[in-house]
C-alpha positions as CSV (number, residue, x, y, z in Angstrom):
1,X,0.0,0.0,0.0
2,X,1.6,3.2,-1.3
3,X,-0.5,5.4,1.0
4,X,1.0,3.8,4.1
5,X,4.6,4.4,2.8
6,X,3.7,8.0,2.1
7,X,2.1,8.5,5.5
8,X,5.2,6.9,7.2
9,X,7.4,9.4,5.3
10,X,5.1,12.3,6.4
11,X,5.2,11.1,10.0
12,X,9.0,11.0,10.0
13,X,9.3,14.5,8.4
14,X,6.8,15.9,10.9
15,X,8.7,14.3,13.8
16,X,12.3,15.0,13.0
17,X,12.2,18.1,10.8
18,X,9.3,20.1,12.3
19,X,9.2,18.6,15.8
20,X,5.4,18.4,15.7
21,X,4.7,15.3,17.6
22,X,1.0,15.9,17.9
23,X,0.3,16.0,14.2
24,X,2.8,13.2,13.6
25,X,1.1,11.1,16.2
26,X,-2.3,11.7,14.7
27,X,-1.0,10.7,11.2
28,X,0.6,7.6,12.7
29,X,-2.8,6.6,14.3
30,X,-4.5,7.2,11.0
31,X,-1.9,5.0,9.3
32,X,-2.6,2.2,11.8
33,X,-6.3,2.6,11.2
34,X,-5.8,2.3,7.5
35,X,-3.9,-1.0,8.0
36,X,-6.5,-2.4,10.4
37,X,-9.3,-1.3,8.0
38,X,-7.7,-2.8,4.9
39,X,-6.5,-6.1,6.4
40,X,-8.9,-6.9,9.2
41,X,-12.2,-5.0,9.4
42,X,-13.2,-4.5,5.7
43,X,-10.9,-7.0,4.1
44,X,-13.6,-8.6,1.9
45,X,-16.6,-6.4,2.1
46,X,-17.4,-2.9,0.8
47,X,-18.5,0.0,3.0
48,X,-22.1,0.8,3.3
49,X,-23.4,4.2,2.2
50,X,-23.9,5.2,5.8
51,X,-20.3,4.3,6.7
52,X,-19.0,6.2,3.7
53,X,-21.0,9.3,4.8
54,X,-19.7,8.9,8.3
55,X,-16.1,8.5,7.2
56,X,-16.5,11.5,4.9
57,X,-17.8,13.7,7.7
58,X,-15.0,12.4,10.0
59,X,-12.3,13.2,7.4
60,X,-13.6,16.7,7.0
61,X,-13.7,17.2,10.8
62,X,-10.2,15.9,11.2
63,X,-9.0,18.0,8.3
64,X,-10.5,21.1,9.9
65,X,-9.0,20.2,13.3
66,X,-5.6,19.7,11.8
67,X,-5.8,23.1,10.1
68,X,-6.6,24.7,13.4
69,X,-3.7,22.9,15.1
70,X,-1.3,24.0,12.4
71,X,-2.4,27.6,12.8
72,X,-2.3,27.4,16.6
73,X,1.1,25.7,16.9
74,X,2.9,27.4,14.1
75,X,5.4,24.5,13.9
76,X,5.2,24.0,10.2
77,X,6.8,27.4,9.5
78,X,10.3,27.1,8.1
79,X,12.9,29.2,9.8
80,X,14.1,32.1,7.7
């Protein structure tokens, strides 16, 4: 799964370069959720429409929360 590799790279960049362990931890938890989702929970069955709607709302809420965290912490600013 390419997405898991990309998330692992993002987690390492956020941890080591930007020192933002909160955002890196949240991405690491999401990466673990993707692995459990793909290989355990929904291995052989598709999502229902209600689950897709719930996951869509959840992704939007998490995206909004991460934007607020980035604005609050200011850790993703590169030093000049």
